[in-house]
N, C-alpha and C positions, 0 to 999 in steps of 0.2 A: 559138198563143202564149198563155201565161197572162196574165190581165188582172185587175188590181185597179183598179176604175173610178176611184177618187179618188187613186190613187198612194200613199196611206199607209194601212197596215193596222194595226189594233190586234189584240192576241192575248192568249191566256192559256195557260199550261201547267198541265195537271192530271195529277199523277203517280200515278193509280190503277193503271196498268199500266206497269211499268218498261221493258218492251220497246217500248211504243208511246207516243211523245210526240205530244201534240195541240197544235194551234194554232187559234185562232179568228180568222178574217178578218172585219173589219167592212166590209160592202159599202156602196155609194153610198146605198142606202135605209136605212142603219143596221141592217139585219139582220145576223146573224152566221152565218158558214159554218164548220162544224167540219171540220177537216182533220187527217189523220195526217201527221206529218213523216216523209218518206221518206229525205231526205239533206240535209246541209249540206256544201258543198264549195267549194274555192277555185280560181280560175283567174287567174293573173297578178295577184295581190294583190286581186282582187275576190271577194267571197263571194256564193254563191248558195244558195237553198233550194228543194227540190222537195217539194211537198205534194200530198196526194191527198184531195180533198173526200170526206167520208163518203158512201157510196152511189153513187160513180162509179168509173170505171176509167181516167180521164184525169188524169194528173199535171199540176200547174201549176208553172211555174218563175218565181222572182222574184229580184231582187237582194236582198241581205241585209246589214244593218249592225247592229252591236251595240255599244252604249256602256253599260258597267256593267250595269244591269238592264234598260235600255231597248233594245228590238229594233224595227227598222224594216224594212219590205219595200218594194221599189220595182219598178215595171215594168221589164222589159228592153226598152230603147228601139229597138234595131235588129235586123233579121232575122239579120244576120251574128253578132251577139253571142248571140242566142237559139240559133242553130244550134250554136255552140261549146258553150254551156252544156248544151244538150240532148244533144250527143254525149258530153260528159264524164259527165253523169248516167247515160246509157244504159250506158256502159262500166263505171261504178262499180256499177250495178245488176246487170249481167251477172256481174261478178266476185263480188258478194255472194251470188248464188244458187249459185255453184259451190264454196263452202267446205265 
């Protein structure tokens, strides 16, 4: 399960590559983790984001809320909710590779 230790992540988008959006997660020790945004998707009016930390092969999933310019990520609290979000992400990812 993806884990943002303090439950709230700060980020920044840097548009150097239009095909690759970046997000920077602020960890508990105030270090920043650079991630590629893989997908943002919605399930039953809840938004989720899948990110891939640079240099790894394991995607992380978080809850996602957006108010104007402010974006907030939150941990997915239950195994059941995580399983559903993971299943939708995998299905979306499989479809994107077959276009």
